[in-house]
Every structure is written in C-alpha cells, then in structure tokens.
C-alpha positions as CSV (number, residue, x, y, z in Angstrom):
1,M,83.1,30.7,49.9
2,N,83.1,33.9,51.8
3,R,80.7,35.5,49.4
4,A,78.4,32.3,49.3
5,R,78.2,32.3,53.1
6,A,77.5,36.0,53.1
7,R,74.6,35.4,50.6
8,Q,73.2,32.6,52.7
9,F,73.5,34.7,55.9
10,L,71.6,37.6,54.2
11,L,69.0,35.3,52.7
12,F,68.6,33.8,56.1
13,A,68.3,37.0,57.9
14,S,65.8,38.3,55.3
15,L,63.6,35.3,55.5
16,S,63.9,35.5,59.3
17,C,62.7,39.2,59.3
18,V,59.9,38.4,57.0
19,L,58.8,35.5,59.1
20,L,59.0,37.6,62.3
21,L,56.9,40.4,60.7
22,T,54.4,37.9,59.5
23,L,53.9,36.3,62.9
24,V,53.8,39.8,64.5
25,G,51.2,41.0,61.9
26,L,49.2,37.8,62.2
27,L,49.2,37.9,66.0
28,N,48.2,41.6,66.1
29,F,45.4,40.9,63.7
30,A,44.2,37.9,65.6
31,I,44.2,39.6,69.0
32,D,43.5,43.0,67.6
33,P,44.0,44.7,71.1
34,L,42.4,48.1,70.1
35,Q,39.4,46.1,68.5
36,F,40.1,48.0,65.3
37,F,38.9,45.1,62.9
38,R,36.3,43.6,65.2
39,Q,35.0,43.2,68.8
40,A,37.3,41.0,70.9
41,R,37.1,37.2,70.0
42,F,39.9,35.4,71.7
43,T,40.2,37.3,74.9
44,D,37.7,39.2,77.1
45,A,37.4,42.9,76.0
46,H,40.5,44.8,77.1
47,F,40.0,48.5,76.6
48,S,42.9,51.0,76.4
49,T,42.5,54.1,78.4
50,N,44.3,56.1,75.5
51,Q,41.3,57.4,74.0
52,R,43.0,58.6,70.8
53,Y,44.1,55.1,70.2
54,Q,40.9,53.1,71.5
55,N,38.1,55.2,70.4
56,P,38.4,54.5,66.6
57,G,37.8,50.8,67.3
58,L,34.7,51.6,69.3
59,A,33.4,53.7,66.6
60,R,34.0,51.2,63.9
61,N,32.8,48.0,65.7
62,F,30.5,48.6,68.6
63,P,26.7,49.0,68.4
64,Y,25.2,52.4,68.9
65,D,22.8,55.1,67.6
66,T,24.0,57.9,69.8
67,V,27.5,59.2,70.6
68,V,29.0,61.6,73.0
69,I,31.8,63.7,71.6
70,G,34.1,66.3,73.4
71,T,36.9,66.5,75.9
72,S,37.4,65.5,79.5
73,H,34.3,67.6,80.4
74,M,32.2,64.9,78.6
75,E,34.0,61.9,80.1
76,N,31.4,61.2,82.8
77,F,28.7,61.0,80.3
78,S,28.7,57.2,80.5
79,P,26.5,55.0,78.2
80,A,24.4,54.1,81.3
81,L,23.6,57.7,82.2
82,V,23.0,58.7,78.6
83,R,20.7,55.7,78.0
84,Q,18.8,56.5,81.2
85,A,18.2,60.2,80.2
86,L,17.9,60.0,76.4
87,G,17.2,56.4,75.6
88,G,18.8,54.8,72.6
89,E,22.1,52.9,72.4
90,P,24.8,55.3,73.3
91,L,28.6,55.2,73.0
92,K,31.0,57.7,74.5
93,L,33.7,58.8,72.2
94,A,35.0,61.8,74.2
95,I,38.9,62.4,74.1
96,S,40.5,64.2,77.0
97,G,42.2,67.4,75.8
98,A,41.0,66.9,72.3
99,S,41.3,69.7,69.7
100,V,38.3,70.4,67.4
101,R,40.1,68.7,64.5
102,E,40.4,65.5,66.7
103,Q,36.6,65.7,67.6
104,A,35.7,66.1,64.0
105,L,37.8,63.0,63.1
106,M,36.0,61.0,65.6
107,L,32.6,62.5,64.4
108,E,33.5,61.4,60.8
109,L,34.1,57.9,61.9
110,A,30.8,57.7,63.8
111,L,28.9,59.1,60.9
112,R,29.9,56.3,59.0
113,N,27.5,54.2,61.0
114,P,24.1,54.2,59.1
115,R,22.4,53.6,62.5
116,L,23.6,57.0,64.0
117,K,20.7,59.1,65.0
118,R,22.0,61.4,67.8
119,V,25.3,63.3,68.6
120,V,25.8,64.9,72.0
121,W,28.7,67.3,71.4
122,G,30.5,69.2,74.4
123,V,31.7,72.6,73.0
124,L,34.8,74.1,74.7
125,A,36.6,77.2,73.6
126,D,39.8,75.6,74.7
127,S,39.6,73.1,71.8
128,F,40.1,75.9,69.3
129,D,43.5,76.9,70.8
130,Y,45.2,74.4,68.4
131,S,43.6,75.8,65.2
132,D,43.1,73.0,62.9
133,S,45.7,70.7,64.2
134,V,45.7,67.6,66.5
135,V,47.3,67.8,69.9
136,S,50.9,66.8,70.1
137,D,51.2,67.1,73.9
138,Y,50.3,63.4,74.4
139,G,52.6,61.9,71.8
140,P,52.2,61.1,68.1
141,F,48.7,61.1,66.9
142,P,47.5,57.7,65.4
143,W,46.4,58.8,62.0
144,H,46.5,55.1,60.9
145,L,43.6,54.3,63.1
146,Y,41.3,57.0,61.5
147,H,42.2,56.5,57.9
148,A,42.2,52.7,57.1
149,D,44.4,52.4,54.0
150,F,47.0,49.7,53.9
151,G,50.1,51.9,54.3
152,L,48.6,53.4,57.5
153,L,47.3,50.1,58.8
154,S,50.8,48.6,58.6
155,Q,51.7,50.9,61.5
156,Y,49.1,49.0,63.6
157,L,49.7,45.4,62.3
158,W,53.4,45.4,62.4
159,S,54.0,47.5,65.4
160,F,55.8,46.2,68.5
161,D,53.7,48.8,70.4
162,T,50.7,46.8,69.2
163,L,52.4,43.6,70.0
164,K,52.9,44.7,73.7
165,S,49.2,45.6,73.7
166,S,48.2,42.2,72.4
167,A,50.4,40.6,75.1
168,L,48.6,42.8,77.8
169,A,45.2,41.9,76.4
170,L,46.0,38.2,76.8
171,S,47.4,38.4,80.2
172,T,45.5,41.2,82.0
173,P,41.9,41.9,82.3
174,S,40.7,45.5,81.4
175,S,40.9,47.8,84.2
176,Q,37.5,49.4,83.3
177,P,34.5,48.1,81.7
178,L,33.2,50.1,78.6
179,E,30.4,51.6,80.6
180,S,32.8,53.4,83.0
181,L,35.9,53.7,80.8
182,N,37.7,56.9,81.5
183,T,35.2,58.3,83.9
184,W,36.5,60.3,86.8
185,S,33.6,61.6,88.9
186,D,34.6,59.6,91.8
187,Q,38.2,60.7,91.8
188,G,39.3,63.6,94.0
189,S,37.3,66.0,96.2
190,Y,34.9,68.8,95.3
191,G,34.2,72.1,96.8
192,P,35.4,75.8,97.3
193,D,38.6,74.6,98.9
194,Q,39.7,72.6,95.9
195,V,38.5,75.3,93.5
196,E,40.6,78.0,95.4
197,A,43.5,75.6,95.5
198,A,43.4,75.1,91.8
199,W,43.0,79.0,91.4
200,L,46.2,79.5,93.4
201,A,48.0,76.7,91.6
202,M,47.0,78.3,88.2
203,G,48.2,81.7,89.3
204,A,51.6,80.4,90.3
205,R,51.8,78.5,86.9
206,W,50.7,81.3,84.6
207,D,53.7,83.6,85.0
208,E,54.9,86.3,82.5
209,R,56.8,83.7,80.3
210,L,54.0,81.4,80.0
211,Y,51.6,84.4,79.1
212,A,54.0,85.6,76.4
213,F,54.3,81.9,75.1
214,Y,50.6,81.5,74.7
215,S,50.1,84.9,73.2
216,K,52.3,83.9,70.4
217,R,50.6,80.6,69.7
218,V,47.1,81.5,70.0
219,P,45.4,81.5,66.6
220,A,43.7,84.6,65.3
221,W,40.0,84.8,65.8
222,E,39.2,84.5,62.1
223,D,41.3,81.3,62.1
224,A,39.2,79.9,65.1
225,K,36.0,81.0,63.3
226,F,37.2,79.2,60.0
227,V,37.9,76.0,62.1
228,A,34.5,76.2,63.7
229,T,32.9,76.4,60.3
230,R,34.9,73.7,58.7
231,R,34.9,71.1,61.5
232,M,31.6,71.7,63.2
233,V,29.2,73.8,61.2
234,A,29.9,72.1,57.9
235,P,29.4,68.4,59.0
236,I,26.3,69.3,61.1
237,R,24.7,71.0,57.9
238,A,25.8,68.0,55.9
239,H,23.9,65.5,57.9
240,P,20.3,66.8,58.3
241,T,18.9,63.5,59.4
242,V,21.1,63.3,62.6
243,R,20.3,65.2,65.6
244,F,23.0,67.3,67.1
245,D,22.8,68.5,70.8
246,L,25.6,71.0,71.3
247,V,26.3,71.4,75.0
248,F,28.2,74.2,76.5
249,P,29.1,72.7,79.9
250,P,29.3,74.8,83.1
251,Y,32.5,76.2,84.5
252,S,33.1,77.8,87.8
253,I,33.0,81.6,87.7
254,L,36.6,81.5,88.6
255,E,37.5,79.8,85.3
256,Y,36.2,82.9,83.6
257,A,38.1,85.2,85.9
258,N,41.2,83.2,85.1
259,D,40.8,83.9,81.3
260,F,42.4,87.3,81.9
261,R,45.5,85.7,83.5
262,V,45.9,83.5,80.4
263,H,45.3,85.9,77.5
264,R,43.6,89.4,77.1
265,E,41.3,88.1,74.5
266,R,40.5,84.6,76.1
267,F,37.2,85.4,77.6
268,A,36.0,87.4,74.5
269,R,36.9,84.4,72.3
270,R,34.9,82.2,74.6
271,V,31.9,84.5,74.1
272,L,32.3,85.0,70.5
273,L,32.6,81.3,69.7
274,K,29.2,80.6,71.3
275,D,27.6,83.6,69.6
276,Y,28.9,82.5,66.1
277,L,27.9,78.8,66.6
278,I,24.3,79.9,67.8
279,K,24.0,82.3,64.7
280,Q,25.2,79.5,62.4
281,L,23.3,76.6,63.8
282,A,20.4,77.5,65.9
283,G,17.8,77.7,63.3
284,L,18.4,74.2,61.9
285,P,15.8,71.5,62.7
286,N,18.3,68.9,63.7
287,V,20.2,71.2,66.1
288,A,19.6,72.0,69.8
289,I,21.9,74.2,71.8
290,H,22.1,73.9,75.5
291,D,23.9,76.6,77.4
292,F,25.0,75.7,80.9
293,E,27.6,78.4,81.1
294,T,25.3,81.3,82.0
295,D,23.5,79.7,85.0
296,P,24.6,81.5,88.1
297,L,23.1,78.6,90.1
298,L,25.8,76.4,88.5
299,N,28.8,78.5,87.9
300,T,28.8,80.1,91.4
301,D,28.1,77.0,93.3
302,L,31.6,75.8,93.9
303,S,30.7,72.7,95.6
304,R,30.0,71.3,92.1
305,F,33.6,71.5,91.0
306,K,36.9,69.8,91.7
307,D,39.0,72.4,90.0
308,L,38.2,75.6,88.0
309,S,36.2,73.8,85.4
310,H,35.5,70.1,85.9
311,S,32.1,69.5,87.5
312,S,30.6,66.6,89.5
313,L,28.5,63.6,88.5
314,A,25.4,65.5,89.8
315,T,26.0,68.2,87.4
316,T,26.4,65.7,84.5
317,E,22.9,64.2,85.6
318,L,21.5,67.7,85.7
319,I,22.9,68.4,82.1
320,L,21.4,65.1,80.7
321,H,18.1,65.8,82.3
322,D,17.9,69.3,80.8
323,I,18.9,68.0,77.5
324,A,16.1,65.5,77.5
325,A,13.7,68.2,78.6
326,G,14.9,70.6,75.9
327,T,15.6,73.3,78.1
328,R,18.7,75.7,78.5
329,T,18.3,77.3,75.1
330,P,20.5,80.4,75.3
331,R,19.2,83.8,75.4
332,D,21.7,86.7,74.7
333,P,24.5,84.5,76.3
334,A,27.2,87.1,75.6
335,R,25.6,89.8,77.7
336,A,24.5,87.4,80.4
337,L,27.8,85.7,81.1
338,T,29.7,89.0,80.9
339,E,27.4,90.7,83.3
340,Q,27.8,87.9,85.8
341,L,31.7,88.0,85.4
342,V,31.9,91.8,85.9
343,Q,29.6,91.6,89.1
344,F,31.8,88.6,90.4
345,L,35.1,90.6,89.6
346,D,33.6,93.6,91.5
347,Q,33.3,91.5,94.6
348,R,36.5,89.5,94.1
349,C,38.6,92.6,93.6
350,A,37.2,94.8,96.4
351,A,39.7,93.4,98.9
352,D,42.6,94.5,96.7
353,E,44.5,91.3,97.1
354,P,46.8,90.3,94.2
355,T,46.2,86.6,94.6
356,R,42.6,87.0,94.4
357,C,42.5,89.8,91.8
358,S,45.4,90.4,89.5
359,A,46.0,93.7,87.5
360,R,45.0,91.8,84.4
361,M,41.8,90.8,85.9
362,R,40.9,94.4,86.8
363,C,41.8,95.6,83.4
364,G,39.7,92.9,81.9
365,R,36.7,93.8,84.0
366,D,37.0,97.6,83.1
367,Q,37.2,96.6,79.4
368,L,34.0,94.5,79.8
369,R,32.2,97.1,81.6
370,R,32.9,99.6,78.8
371,W,31.6,97.1,76.3
372,L,28.4,96.5,78.2
373,E,27.9,100.3,78.6
374,A,28.3,100.6,74.8
375,G,25.6,98.2,73.9
376,A,27.2,94.8,74.2
377,N,27.5,94.1,70.6
378,P,29.4,90.8,70.0
379,Q,31.1,92.2,67.0
380,T,33.0,94.8,69.0
381,L,33.9,92.7,71.9
382,L,37.5,91.9,70.7
383,R,38.2,95.5,70.1
384,Y,37.2,96.3,73.7
385,S,39.4,93.5,74.9
386,N,42.3,95.2,73.5
387,L,41.6,98.7,74.7
388,D,44.7,100.1,76.3
389,I,42.9,101.6,79.4
390,C,44.9,99.9,82.0
391,R,48.0,101.3,83.8
C-alpha cells in the first residue's frame, strides 16, 4: 500500500509539474513580453528598459531599414531624430555599456533583415576593454535571445522571470514608447559645474587599487585589434550592400585627460583604435567615418556635457545633421586630438593643483609631447606611452 501510494504521489507530482510548465510556457508564448516571436497582440506594447533582453525582439519583429548600434552615447539617437535627419525607417538597438561582442551580436540579428540598408554605429574605445566577451556587470547575458534554438528558447518560455514580465505586460502600461525608449537627454543638468563634479568624483574613485586592478584586466592592444577586425571590420566587409556610418562621438576634453588616471595606455589605445579602423575601412564604398572627437568647438564646450563624456540632445542633432551632410571625415585624427590634449594639459597643469592635474597626467602629457616631436607616427604611440620619463 505504501509503495502504491508513493507511486501515485510521484505520478501526480510529475503530471502537476508538466502541467505547470506547459501552462507557463503557453502563457509566456502567448503574451511574449519581450516580443521575441512577434509584435504584441494581446496587450499594448510593453517594452523592457533592459536593452540586452529587449533589443533582440525589436531586431527580429519590428520594421526598419536603418539601425543605430552602440552604447549609452547612442541612446539619444531616437528613431524620430534619425528619421528626420537621414530618412528611412530607423530602429535604435543601442545597449548601454555594451562590449564590442554585444554590439556585433546585435548587428548580426539586424543583418538578417533583408530590408536593412544602413547602420549608424557609435564607436567607443571603452567597448574594447572586455576583449571578445560580453559584459557581466549587469547580470547573466541572455544568449538564448540571440541564438534561437529550442534548448536556448526554453530559458525564455519556461522561465519564471519571463512569467513575471508577462504579468507586468498584462497589468502595467509601458513606461516609455518605442520612440523614446531609453533616452536620457532630459535627465540631469549640463554644464561646466557638472563636468567638474564628475571629474572630482572620478578622481576620488580611481585610486591606486582600482588603477592596479584595471591594469591587470585590460587586454593587450593586439587582442583589441583582433576583436576590432573580427567584430567590426569583417561583418562590414561581408555586407557591401549595407551602408555603415561609423560615428566617433565627442567627449569633453576632460575625458581624455582622465585617461591617464585610468591607465597609462588608455589614451594611446583610443587613438590607435580609430587609426586602425580608418585604415581598414575608409576606402570602402559602403563606409563613411564621422569623427567628432577632434572638434575643439565640441570637446572644449563643457556646456554640452552632463559628465565627462555624455553630451546633450543638441549635440546629437548636430551629429545627425553632419552625418546627413557627409562632413566630419577625419584628417590625421591622431595628431589633431593629441595636440589638443597636450595644449589643454599645459593650461590645466599650470596651476600645480593635484586635483586638477595629477602626476600621471603630467607624465602622460610629457610622453605625448615627445611623440609629437618625434613625428607622431601612430605605430610608435604605445611605446611612447610607456616611456619611463616621469619621476
């Protein structure tokens, strides 16, 4: 009797689990809160602000012929602004803090759309800090949403996290429509005071411990170049019928000065990355490169920034206007930006205040000056960035 009852209990429990999982899977499939299978049917469109989870559904099921890819610096490139400047049917697929690998995964999904004609891609040196990996700082990466095989999709359909999202989609309207999803241009204040406050905060944060930690995890330059080739150059070359606008967005000049507080090679890597991509891609008929980093009217105008690097909506509109006009083609950007930074550091360091100009900044300035005096050959910049000339 006890064995029979045990078997009955196990059978009942098993059938209950199967039924529960079936109901969860069917409900998640019907509601499809991330719109992975289709655009919303049974509810108003409810968009998650978690871009790593939401963007795959957008790329698979929403109409577009133009996409915006990049990090938080491209989040204000709303479909409405892009449509007004460039025409077409744009969709923003930027991911805050995304590595190059994550951006390439997003591009891969977009390229499956036969209607895709144009990619506006914001290029940031920070994205290469993760080598060829995804970013783990924001939780587990949802590989199952980027590679749609059954084993991976089970993580979406039979997930109680998805079930919670389904319940949210049924009960709560989306906090943002697609046109303004994850834009932040109206959040916070802009101006020199905010930039200087961010400068002081970064100086307090980036102490010797963090400097040493970052120095150990930063990939070798050759590794970063390999990732640039594999995740950017290769897919661009493989799709000659798609136009690629590579955008180097502007930073405040203090962001470049801060490079030396982060890592002795950081500024050099920024310059070398752009130089490498220009040499690999500038001659292709389907590629346009737009360099906003070297414009002193942008990078020294601190009224445009809310922190060291994030710029205003007016700056976004200016970038789109210049992309449409075909301007900002870079001319010797390595020398231009380096000369600007050396001149700025001369002024910044003249007061001899440690909070305004650290020893690492002085050392970096002197190394860059020697590089300029030696002819400013990009191939030697890393060597000059590691010269032991500072005491």
